[in-house]
C-alpha positions in Angstrom: -1.4 9.4 -3.2 -3.5 6.6 -1.8 -2.5 3.0 -2.7 -5.2 0.4 -1.8 -4.1 -3.3 -1.4 -6.5 -6.3 -2.2 -6.3 -9.0 0.3 -6.0 -12.5 -1.2 -6.6 -15.9 0.7 -8.7 -14.6 3.4 -6.0 -12.0 4.7 -7.4 -9.0 6.4 -6.9 -5.5 4.9 -5.0 -4.6 8.1 -2.6 -7.8 7.6 -1.8 -6.9 4.0 -1.5 -3.2 4.4 1.1 -3.7 7.6 3.0 -6.4 5.3 3.0 -3.8 2.3 4.4 -1.0 4.5 6.9 -3.2 5.9 8.0 -4.0 2.3 8.2 -0.4 1.1 9.9 0.5 4.6 12.5 -2.1 3.8 12.9 -0.5 0.2 13.5 2.7 1.9 10.5 4.6 0.5 10.4 7.6 3.0 7.1 8.8 2.2 5.1 5.4 3.2 2.4 6.1 5.8 -0.6 3.9 6.9 -4.0 5.7 6.8 -7.8 4.5 6.6 -9.7 5.5 3.4 -12.5 7.9 3.5 -16.0 6.6 3.6 -15.1 2.8 4.6 -12.1 3.3 7.0 -10.3 0.5 5.2 -6.5 1.0 5.7 -4.6 2.2 2.6 -0.8 3.2 2.4 -0.4 6.7 1.5 2.8 7.9 -0.6 4.3 10.9 -2.0 3.2 11.3 -5.8 6.7 11.2 -6.7 7.1 7.5 -5.4 4.1 6.2 -7.2 6.2 4.2 -9.8 8.9 2.8 -7.5 6.0 1.7 -5.0 3.9 0.3 -7.8 6.8 -1.9 -9.1 7.7 -3.1 -5.4 4.3 -4.2 -4.2 3.4 -5.9 -7.9 7.2 -7.6 -7.6 5.9 -8.9 -4.0 2.6 -10.4 -5.2 0.2 -7.7 -4.4 -2.8 -6.5 -6.2 -2.9 -2.6 -6.2 -5.1 0.2 -7.0 -4.5 4.1 -7.0 -6.7 6.8 -5.6 -5.7 10.3 -6.6 
């Protein structure tokens, strides 16, 4: 699954995706990968669907605005 993260306060997509990846890595979400999205090449987080609930909870607690692409 692809997780898109909306930057805030002028941050770049690269910066917020990198920050989210570090948070998930520290939370031991093993399926975390970074990839570009089709069509616009913005970076996104890729995860295994079985980790979705945990990942959304972790990122929302970190104050990130996320959306999921199936």
